[in-house]
C-alpha positions in Angstrom: -30.8 -50.2 -4.3 -30.7 -54.0 -4.6 -32.9 -54.6 -1.5 -35.5 -52.2 -2.9 -36.4 -54.9 -5.4 -37.5 -57.2 -2.6 -40.5 -57.2 -0.3 -38.8 -58.2 3.0 -40.1 -55.5 5.3 -38.2 -52.7 7.0 -34.4 -53.2 7.1 -33.0 -53.4 10.6 -29.3 -54.1 9.9 -26.8 -55.0 7.1 -23.6 -56.7 8.1 -20.7 -57.9 6.0 -20.4 -61.7 5.9 -16.8 -62.7 5.4 -17.1 -66.4 4.7 -16.6 -67.8 1.2 -14.9 -66.3 -1.8 -13.9 -62.7 -1.9 -14.9 -62.6 -5.5 -18.5 -63.1 -4.4 -19.1 -60.8 -1.5 -22.0 -61.2 0.8 -23.9 -59.4 3.5 -26.4 -60.5 6.2 -29.6 -58.6 6.1 -31.9 -58.5 9.1 -35.4 -57.1 8.3 -38.9 -57.2 9.7 -39.5 -60.4 7.8 -36.5 -62.3 9.0 -32.8 -62.9 8.3 -31.3 -63.1 4.8 -28.1 -63.4 2.9 -27.5 -61.1 0.0 -24.8 -62.3 -2.5 -23.2 -60.6 -5.5 -22.3 -63.1 -8.2 -18.6 -63.4 -9.1 -17.9 -61.9 -12.5 -17.1 -65.2 -14.2 -20.4 -66.7 -12.9 -22.9 -64.0 -13.6 -23.9 -64.8 -17.2 -27.7 -65.1 -17.6 -27.5 -68.8 -18.7 -25.4 -69.8 -15.7 -27.6 -68.0 -13.3 -30.8 -69.4 -14.8 -29.4 -72.9 -14.8 -28.3 -72.9 -11.2 -31.6 -71.4 -10.2 -33.5 -74.1 -12.0 -31.5 -76.6 -10.0 -32.2 -74.9 -6.7 -35.9 -74.6 -7.4 -36.1 -78.3 -8.2 -34.3 -79.1 -5.0 -36.6 -76.9 -3.0 -39.6 -78.7 -4.5 -38.4 -82.1 -3.2 -37.5 -80.7 0.3 -33.8 -81.0 -0.2 -31.8 -79.1 2.5 -30.8 -75.7 1.0 -31.3 -72.0 1.6 -34.5 -70.8 -0.1 -34.0 -68.3 -3.0 -36.1 -65.2 -2.5 -37.9 -63.8 -5.5 -38.0 -60.0 -6.2 -41.3 -58.3 -5.3 -44.5 -59.2 -7.2 -43.3 -62.8 -7.8 -40.4 -61.4 -9.8 -37.1 -63.0 -10.8 -34.8 -64.9 -8.5 -31.8 -62.7 -9.5 -31.6 -58.9 -9.6 -29.3 -56.9 -11.9 -28.1 -53.5 -10.7 -25.3 -51.5 -12.4 -24.2 -54.5 -14.4 -23.9 -56.7 -11.3 -26.0 -59.7 -10.5 -27.4 -60.3 -7.0 -29.2 -63.1 -5.3 -31.1 -63.1 -1.9 -31.4 -66.2 0.2 -32.9 -67.1 3.5 -30.2 -67.2 6.2 -29.7 -70.5 7.9 -27.9 -70.8 11.2 -25.8 -73.9 11.4 -22.4 -75.3 12.3 -19.2 -76.2 10.5 -18.4 -79.7 9.5 -17.8 -81.5 12.9 -15.1 -83.8 11.3 -16.8 -87.0 12.3 -17.5 -90.2 10.3 -21.2 -89.7 11.0 -21.3 -86.3 9.5 -19.2 -87.5 6.5 -21.7 -90.3 6.0 -24.6 -87.9 5.9 -22.6 -85.7 3.4 -22.3 -88.7 1.1 -26.0 -89.6 1.5 -27.0 -86.0 0.8 -24.9 -85.9 -2.4 -26.8 -89.0 -3.6 -30.1 -87.3 -2.8 -28.9 -84.3 -4.9 -28.0 -86.5 -7.8 -31.3 -88.3 -7.7 -33.3 -85.1 -7.4 -31.8 -83.3 -10.4 -32.4 -86.2 -12.8 -35.8 -84.8 -13.4 -34.4 -81.6 -14.9 -34.3 -81.3 -18.7 -30.7 -80.4 -19.5 -30.5 -77.4 -21.8 -28.0 -77.3 -24.7 -26.2 -74.3 -23.2 -25.5 -75.9 -19.8 -22.0 -75.5 -18.5 -19.8 -78.6 -18.7 -16.3 -79.8 -17.8 -14.8 -80.4 -14.4 -11.3 -80.7 -12.8 -10.9 -83.9 -14.9 -8.5 -83.8 -17.8 -8.5 -80.1 -18.2 -5.9 -78.0 -20.1 -6.1 -75.3 -17.3 -4.4 -77.6 -14.8 -1.7 -78.6 -17.2 -1.0 -75.0 -18.1 -1.0 -74.0 -14.5 1.6 -76.6 -13.6 3.8 -75.3 -16.5 3.4 -71.7 -15.4 4.0 -72.0 -11.6 7.8 -72.5 -11.7 8.1 -69.1 -13.5 5.3 -67.3 -11.7 6.5 -68.0 -8.1 10.2 -68.4 -8.6 11.0 -65.0 -7.0 9.1 -65.8 -3.8 11.3 -66.0 -0.7 10.2 -69.6 0.0 11.5 -70.7 -3.4 14.8 -68.8 -3.7 17.6 -71.4 -3.9 15.1 -74.2 -4.5 14.1 -73.4 -8.1 15.3 -76.8 -9.3 13.2 -78.6 -6.6 10.2 -76.6 -7.5 10.5 -77.5 -11.2 10.9 -81.2 -10.2 7.7 -81.1 -8.0 5.6 -79.5 -10.7 6.9 -82.0 -13.3 6.0 -84.9 -11.0 2.5 -83.4 -10.4 2.1 -82.9 -14.2 2.9 -86.6 -14.8 0.6 -87.7 -11.9 -2.3 -85.6 -13.3 -1.7 -86.9 -16.8 -1.5 -90.5 -15.6 -4.7 -90.2 -13.6 -6.6 -88.5 -16.4 -5.5 -91.2 -18.9 -6.6 -93.9 -16.5 -10.1 -92.4 -16.2 -10.3 -92.1 -20.0 -9.4 -95.7 -20.4 -12.1 -96.8 -17.9 -14.7 -94.6 -19.6 -13.8 -95.9 -23.0 -14.3 -99.5 -21.8 -17.5 -98.8 -19.8 -19.0 -95.3 -20.1 -19.4 -93.3 -16.9 -22.9 -92.0 -16.0 -23.3 -88.3 -17.0 -25.7 -85.9 -15.2 -26.1 -82.6 -13.5 -23.5 -82.1 -10.8 -23.1 -79.7 -7.8 -19.4 -79.6 -8.8 -18.2 -78.0 -5.6 -19.1 -80.6 -3.0 -17.1 -79.9 0.2 -17.7 -79.1 3.8 -17.2 -75.3 3.3 -20.5 -75.3 1.3 -22.5 -77.0 4.0 -24.0 -76.4 7.4 -24.4 -79.2 9.9 -26.3 -79.9 13.1 -26.0 -83.0 15.2 -23.9 -84.7 12.5 -26.5 -84.1 9.9 -26.4 -81.8 6.8 -28.6 -78.9 7.6 -28.1 -77.0 4.4 -26.1 -77.2 1.2 -25.1 -73.9 -0.4 -23.4 -72.5 -3.5 -24.8 -73.8 -6.7 -22.8 -71.4 -8.9 -20.7 -74.3 -10.3 -23.5 -76.6 -11.3 -22.8 -78.3 -14.6 -23.2 -81.6 -16.5 -20.4 -84.2 -16.4 -19.6 -87.6 -15.1 -21.3 -88.0 -11.7 -18.3 -89.8 -10.2 -16.3 -86.6 -10.4 -18.7 -85.1 -7.8 -18.4 -88.3 -5.7 -14.6 -88.3 -5.9 -14.3 -84.6 -5.0 -16.5 -85.2 -2.0 -14.6 -88.3 -0.9 -11.4 -86.3 -1.1 -12.6 -83.3 0.9 -14.5 -85.2 3.6 -11.5 -87.5 4.3 -8.7 -85.0 4.1 -6.6 -84.6 7.2 -5.3 -81.1 7.6 -4.5 -78.5 10.2 -1.4 -76.7 11.1 1.4 -76.3 8.6 1.1 -78.4 5.4 4.5 -80.0 6.1 2.8 -81.8 9.0 -0.3 -83.0 7.1 -0.2 -86.8 6.8 0.0 -88.4 3.4 -3.0 -90.7 4.0 -6.7 -89.7 4.3 -8.9 -90.4 7.3 -10.0 -93.9 6.5 -13.1 -93.9 8.7 -14.4 -90.7 7.2 -13.7 -91.9 3.6 -15.5 -95.2 4.3 -18.4 -93.3 5.9 -18.8 -90.8 3.0 -18.8 -93.6 0.4 -21.2 -95.8 2.5 -23.6 -92.9 2.8 -23.6 -92.3 -0.9 -23.8 -95.9 -2.0 -26.6 -96.7 0.5 -28.8 -94.3 -1.5 -27.2 -94.6 -5.0 -24.8 -97.5 -5.6 -21.8 -96.9 -7.9 -21.2 -98.9 -11.1 -18.0 -101.0 -11.2 -16.4 -98.6 -13.7 -17.1 -95.6 -11.4 -15.4 -97.3 -8.5 -12.4 -98.0 -10.6 -12.2 -94.4 -11.6 -12.5 -93.1 -8.0 -8.9 -93.0 -6.9 -7.7 -91.5 -10.2 -10.3 -88.7 -9.9 -9.4 -88.0 -6.3 -5.8 -87.5 -7.5 -6.9 -85.2 -10.3 -9.1 -83.2 -7.8 -6.3 -82.9 -5.3 -3.9 -81.5 -7.9 -6.4 -79.3 -9.7 -7.8 -77.7 -6.5 -4.3 -76.9 -5.3 -2.8 -75.7 -8.6 -5.5 -73.3 -9.8 -5.6 -71.1 -6.7 -1.8 -70.9 -6.7 -1.8 -69.8 -10.3 -4.4 -67.1 -9.6 -3.1 -65.9 -6.2 0.5 -66.9 -6.0 -0.1 -68.9 -2.8 -2.7 -71.3 -1.4 -4.5 -69.2 1.2 -1.9 -68.3 3.8 0.5 -71.1 2.8 3.6 -70.6 0.6 3.1 -72.3 -2.8 6.2 -74.5 -2.8 5.6 -76.1 0.5 2.0 -76.7 -0.3 2.8 -78.3 -3.6 5.3 -80.6 -1.9 2.5 -81.7 0.5 0.2 -82.4 -2.5 2.9 -84.5 -4.2 3.2 -86.6 -1.0 -0.5 -87.2 -0.8 -0.8 -88.0 -4.5 2.0 -90.6 -4.1 0.1 -92.2 -1.3 -3.2 -92.4 -3.3 -1.3 -93.8 -6.3 0.4 -96.5 -4.2 -2.7 -97.4 -2.2 -5.4 -97.6 -4.8 -6.5 -101.1 -3.8 -6.9 -100.0 -0.2 -9.2 -97.2 -1.3 -11.2 -99.6 -3.5 -11.6 -101.9 -0.5 -12.5 -99.1 1.8 -15.3 -97.9 -0.5 -17.1 -101.1 -1.2 -20.8 -100.8 -0.7 
C-alpha cells in the first residue's frame, strides 16, 4: 500500500532491515529502478511539523551536495512523506557503505562533516514551531536517575546491592547537575551559538568508505539548540572505547580519535573560547543522558544489565571531570 504511492518500477524484493531502532522499522526494497530503504517513523517523531522540518533540512543538504541518502518523493512530484493508516513513511535511496572503521582518520572526517552540516543549514529560516532542547540540563535525565533505583531494584543483577545502586545514581545525579550548571555559567558569561542541529551525531548514523563519511542518516532528531551540544556528543561517541563487558571498558577516551574529531571540525568551523570551555561538561551530560534514558525505557542498556552499565558510566564521568584540562589541550585547533 505504501509503495503504491511511489513510481519506482516493478518491485523485485522486500527484505527486513534490522539496523537502527525497533521503534522505527525499515525494509530494503529492490525494484526495477534501483534499491531503496522504506522507513516507518517512530510514533513520537511522526508529527507533521517534525517531519516537515527534518525534510527541509535534508533537502537543503541535498542541494549543497552534502553526503546523505536522497529522499524519494511520491509519484507526480508528490510529498516526501506518505501517510497510510495513521502511520508516516519515508522512502530513501539505499546506500551501500561500511561501519565506522574506528580510526583517527575516519573520526577526523566525521568532525569535518559535522562542520559542513552546521554551515549548510545556516541558510534555513528557522520556523517558530521547530523542536528544541537536547540532553543538556533536562528534567528527563534527573527524573530518570531518581526512578532507576526503584524500577530495576528487583533485577537479579541488583539484588543485595540496592544501596550501591542508590549511591551510583546519586553520584550521577550530582555529576549531571554540576556539569549542567557549569555550562549555564559559561553561557551566561558568553552566550553559546544557537542553530539547527543534527542532534544524533554518532557512528551508527553514518556510513564510511576509505576512512571518509559516505552518508549521514537519520534526521528525525533535528532541532535548534547550542551547536556545541552537537560537537560534544560527536566528540564523545567518536572517542569512546568500548567492546566486551562494560566492566572492562577503560575510563579514558581514545585520545587520538578525540583529537582527530575536534581537529576535523575546527579546521572547517573553529569553536569560540566559551564553546571549548563547555565541551567537557557537555560530554559528561551526554554520557549520562544517553545511558540513563534507555535504561529508564527498557530496564537495561541493550544487552547489558543496568547496574553494571551505570557503574561504568560513573567511572568514565569521574575521569572526564578530573581530566578537563587534558581534554581542553587535546582539542585545541
